N, C-alpha and C positions, 0 to 999 in steps of 0.2 A: 329353153321354153320361151315362147314369145309372150309378151305381155299384151293384153288387150288395150287398144287405144281408147282413151276416154273421149267421149263426144263433147265438143265445146258447147257450152251453154251461152246462148245469145242473150244479152241484156240490153233492153232499151233504156231510155231515161227513167221510166217508171220503176224498173228493176233497180237501178242505181239509187233512186230516191228511197226505195224500200229498205235497201241496205243501210243507207245513212240514217234514216228514221229509226230503224231497229237499233243501230249502234248508239244513238243518243238517248233513245227512250228506255233502254235496258242497261243501265250502267253496271248492274250486278252480273250480267251475263253477256258482256261484249268482248270476250276474248276472241282471238282469231280462230281458234279451233271451233268454238261455238258457231261463229259466223260461217265458217267453211261447211260445217255439218248442216246448218240450217238452209243455206242458199245453194249448196253444191257447186261452188265455183272455187278456183284456186286462191290460195292465201295472198299471193302477190297481187292478184287483180282486186281483191277486197281492199288491200292496203293502198293501192293506187287510187281507188274510188274515194276512200275516206281521206287520204292526204289531199286530193284535189279539192274536196269539199272544205276541209279545214283551211287550206290556203285561200279559198274564195271567201270564207267567213272572216279571216284575218284582214284581207284586202277591203272588204266591205266595212269592217269596224274602223279601220284607219281612215277611210274616206268619210265616214259619218263624223268621226271626231274632228277631222279637218274642216268639214262644212259647218260645224257648230261654232267655230271661232270666228 
């Protein structure tokens, strides 16, 4: 039996921002399963979006600390 292909959901930057905002604003409900169910996109994609945002935040914090000295 053939499986139905899932249609890819296109995300613009606003969609990515919504995912990141939801992830940080809802610490009690930010499991990957909850995010997949809410936004209807694959877990790997959500993980990449959040990882990229965390790396950006880390880079910004290091630059800010360096500029303060």
